[in-house]
N, C-alpha and C positions, 0 to 999 in steps of 0.2 A: 300566587299566593300558594304558600303550603298547605297541605292540609293541618287542622289543629287538631292533637292531640291531649287527650285527660288521662290521667291517672288517679286511681280511685284504689285504695286500702282498706282492705274491712277485717275489722278487730278489735276487741278493747284492748287486747294488749300492746297494740299499737298506739291508740290512743289514748294510754295510761302511762306508755315509757317502757313497759316492762319489755318490748320486744322493740329494735334498732328495724326500720323500715328499709334494707337492705335492695329491695324490690323495685321500688320506686326510682331509687339512685339509676340500679342497674338500666332495667325497662327504658327512663328518658334516655339515658345513654343509648341505647339501641335505635330509639326513636328516631332521636336528631340526626344519626349517621344516615337512615334512611333517609331524609329529608321531611320529615316531618318537624312543624312548630307545638313543643310540647305548651301549653299553658296554664296547667295550676296540676297539683299534687290535694289529693284531699284525702281524709284519713276518717274512717266513722264507725264509732262502736257498735258491739253487736243490741240494736236498737231498730226494729223494723221499721219504724214511720221514720226514720233518719234515711234508713237505707234506700227508700221507694221516693222519698223528697229527692236523695241527692241524685239518684236515676233519674227521673224525669227532666233535674235543670241540665245535668250533662249532656242527654240525647235534646237536648231542645241549640244547645250551645254549640260543643264538637261536632267534629267530622267522624271523630274514633275517639274510643274509651278503652282504656285495659284496664279491668279493676282484677284483683288477688285476694284470697282468703275469704271463708265462707261458705268454703266448695266439701265441707267435714260431714260425718254421719251425726253429729249429737247437736245438744238442742239450742247451741248457740252460734249454728252454722248455719245465715240465713240468705245466703244468696240467692239460690235458686228460687224460694218464697218470695224474696221482694222483687225480683224481676217478674215472676208471674203476677204481683199487683200494678207494679210503675208500669206495665205492657197490655194488662189483659192480657196475659194469655197462660191459658189453663197449664198445670204441670203433668207429662203425661208421662209413665213407666217405660224405658225404654231398655229393652230385653238384651240389647247388645253392649248396654252399658252394665245391664245386671251381672249379666255370663263373665265378662271382664272382673268385675269385683270379684264373684267368686271365685275365677281364677289366680286371683293376686292370693289368696288363703290357701287356696287347696296346694299350690307351689310350695308354699310356705309349711305346709300341714298344722295350719291352724284354721279352729272353726270362726265362721266368718259369724259376727255378732250382728243379730236384726237387725240394729240401727243401721249398719252397712245398707240397707234396701234402700234407704232415703237419696243415697248418692245416684239411684240411677232416675230419677225423678228429676225431669229436663222440659224448660220450657215448648210449649208447643212450635213447631217449626225453624227448631234451634239446629243449628250445627254443632254435632257430638264431637268434639276433643278427644282422643281416646288417648288417656295417660298411661304409659307405660313402665311409670316409674312410682306408682302407689295408685291409692283406693281411687281418688275423687277425678271422673272423667271434666272437662273442661268442656263450655258448650260457645258459642256466637251465634248472633242474632243482628239483623238490622230494625232499625226504630227510626222512623222517618230519616232524617238526612246521617244518621248517626250509627255504625259499627261498631257491637260494643262487643268485646270476649271478655271472658271469665274463665280464672286461672286459679289452680289452687295456691294456696299462701306459702306452702314450703318451697324452698328456693330452690332445694335438689331436684321436684316437681316442674317448679313452673319455666327453671331454665330453660331445660329442655323441651317442653312441651312449647314455650314461646317458638326457640329454634326453627323447630322440625315441624308445629303445627301450624303456625302462625304467621312469619318470618316470609315464606313463600308466597302465601296470600297478597299480603299487603302491597307488594307493587303490581298485582291485579286488579286489585282494588281501589289504587289512589294514583294520580300524578305526581310522583314524586323527585322532587329533583333536589339533589343533598346539598345543602349549604356546608361548603368546605370550611372545615376547622382545622387551624391551624395552631400547638402550642410548643412555646420556646420555654424549654425549663431551665432554670437559672440556680444557683446558690452561693450564698457568701452577699448578697445585695435584697434590701426590701424593697417593697411596692412603691414606696414613698420614691425611692433612689431611682427605680427603673423609669416609673412616670417621668424623673426631673430629666433623666438621661435621651428618654426620646422625644421630649416634649417638641424639638426643635421639628418632627416627622411631620408633617399634616398628612392625616389617616381620613383617607376619603369619608364620608357622612353615610355612606351604605356599608361601613365594616363596622362590625360591633367589634371594642375593646374591652378586654376584661382581667382582672387579674385573681389570681387562688394563691391564698399564703398557706402554705403547712411548714412542721420541722424538717420534714426533708427537703423542700424547695419551694420555690415561688412559680408559677407559670403564668405567664402572659400570652393570654389568648385572645386569636383574631377569627372570628366568625365571618367569612367575606359571601355573600349572595353567590347565587348559583349561575349566575350570567358573566361575575366579577370576571377581567380577562386574565390569563394566566400569566403571562409576562411582567403583569404590573403587578399582581399576588406576587409574584415570586422578587421584585425587587424591592416592594414595601417591607418582606419578611427579612432580605439582606442586609436591609438599614437601619431594622432595628437590632438584629443580630450582630451587626456593627459596631452599633453604639452602647450596647449592654456587654460586648469583650468576652474576654475567657469565663466570663460567669458564666456564661450558657454553655450547659454542658447534656443537650439533647432540644432537638427539634422533630415535634411528631406534625405530623398530619393524620389527619382524619382516617380510621379505619387499621392502621399500623399498630404494632404489638408498642403497647407503653413499656416505657423503660425510666430504673427510677437511677440515683445515684450509682449506690453498689452495683445495678446489673450494667452499668455504663464501665465503671471501674472492672467488673469484669471479664467486660467484654474486650477489651484495650488490655489488661495484664493477658490475656486468652493471644492473642491476636499478636503482640510482639514476644511472646513465649519468654517470658519475665517470673522471675521471682521474687518473693517479698517476706522479711522478719520483722515482726511489728513488738515492738517497748512501749507498752500503754501506760501510764496514772490516772488522767482526770477522768476519761473512759472506761476506765477499768473493766476492761473484755468486754464493751459493747462493740469497739473499734472490728473486734476478732471476728465478732457474731455476726456483724453486716456483710461478711466475706464468707460466711458458712457452705462449707462443701467447693468448696475452693482449692485446686489443686495445686495452684501458684503459690498458697500461703503455707509457706514452709514452716515459721515457727513465729510463736505472739507467747507472749506475757504480761503480766501487769503486777505491780502491786505498790506498797507502801510500807515504810517510807521511803525516803530517797540512801539514806544509808544503807539501808539494806540491802536495794538494789544496788549501789555501786561495791558493796561489799562481795556481793554473788558476783559480778562482772569485772572485779579488780579493777574496780577506777574509785580514785577521790572523787567525791564530791562537792562543787564548787557552789553553794547555792548562791553567790555572788552572780554569777555566770551562766547560767543555766543553757545558754547555747553552748558552750563550749564542753557543761557538759554533756551535753544530747550526742554533739560530734563524737565525741570519746566513745560513748554507749551507742551507738551505730557504727563505728568501727569495730568494736570488740563482737557485737552484735552479729558483724556480716562476718568475722571470723569463723565465729561459732555454727552458725547456723548453712553458712554455704550461698547464703540468698544472694542474687544480684542487687535488688535493693534493701535497705533497712529504713524502718520510721520509727523515731521515736519521739515521743508524745509526754512532756513535762508539763509541772504548774507549779507555779508561785502560789501564796495566800495560806497555804497552810490548811489543816483540817478542819479548822473553825472556820476559815470561810468560806470552803467549801460547802458546809454544813449549813453554813446560815444565807437564808436565799438575800437578803440584802446588801451583802457581802460581794465582791466581785473575786474572779481568779483570774490569773494569769497563764494562758497554756503559749507552751514554744514545741512548734513541732519545727523538725530537723528529717529532709531524708539524705539518705547517704545515695546518691545513682550516677554510674558512670565516672566514678573517681572524682565526684563534686558533690557539696551541700547546694539544696535545697532549703530557707529554714523561712516560716512565717509565725506570727504575734497575735493571738487573739485575746480578748479582753471579752471574759464570760459570765451576766449574771444572771440571778435568777433561783429558780428552786433549783434543789441538788439530782433532781433528776433531770433539769433542763440541761443542766451544767455537764451531767456525764454524754447527754445526746448530740449536744451540740459542740461537744469535746467530738467525741466522735466522726463526725462528720465534716465537721472542716479538718481534723486529719486526714480524712478519704478524699475527700474536695483538693488538698495539695496534693496527695497522689494523682488524681485525676489530674487535673492542669499540669500537669508535669508530662502525665502520657501525651497528655492531647497537645499540649504546647511547646513542650522541651524543656520549659522553667516555669516557676509559678512568681516570678517578676520580681525576684529577693527576698527582701523583709519584705512582710507587708502587716501594716497596725491596722486592726480592724474592731472596732465594740461591735457585740452580737447581741 
């Protein structure tokens, strides 16, 4: 059984919602990748009695605890004092910690406030964790069956301290067998559709299946026990991917770099040494911004109304046949940009429908590539921001499907 780890975030700003606790999410991912079972995230404000009570609880039930925050010099920084009370460990002045705090101010040619002396008070017997990125040293100690680690709450200090000071110690202190996590990323189908498509697959009871949906993708996650046979794991993943088809844009294994839809498109465009020109309407520049920094994007433009676009490009706009209009625009854009691929995105519904969250718009995409056309239709509803986001991503996904599979299946009708 994997050791149980809890994450404890301290600070009134976290409890009241003034600060989003990104530390806990980041630490959870690190811990899971190592082979811990993360059982709880807990946040407590700046109340000493609450901190003391929670530390005692965690020490009784967890194998490891990582606490962030409360190591600063002010009166609301109470972590060290809470540890001293919870575990009957007096605070001891650490000369080395104090020297490092002083050096921090000397290097910046600033006078150290007297309050910073407080940060050198550490619980008796604790392992000092030097902070090379700020003034607050961290510390770690064993109490009963729990190893507790205390780090600053500032992410730019917490993350490097964890990676350099704590990460090397964890495999020494704990028997860690990571549970392989595989994430299948899709775009264009929802969670319920995915569930329905893969219902025919018998997933072993020991494998945990989960979903996570966002504007950028839907992630199908498979958490395997550490001893699960690799050939069976591969077969299961292949079966699911086969049923999800070209909606899959990335398969990520634990420890690998994560990739999003724009990142996959960037990789495919660079690998094939392709170039692209874009004309977008509904996404209003967002499509091009998703490709920011890409040297393969030779030209991008957006605008309304359609008549003005047609006049600029020398095309007669036929609102009754937006596909034909988009094809003509794609040809004209290819001539002016000299790009290998041109992608034109038009929409029907008008400005009123675009701004009204109760109305939908119909987005028409045409991709001109290698002398042929690929086209898709999407009905998009919701707020103006959602329509913009979905229009950009659906257009980009059309390009991705062509790059990965050579076609997008002809005309596709989807309601999103």
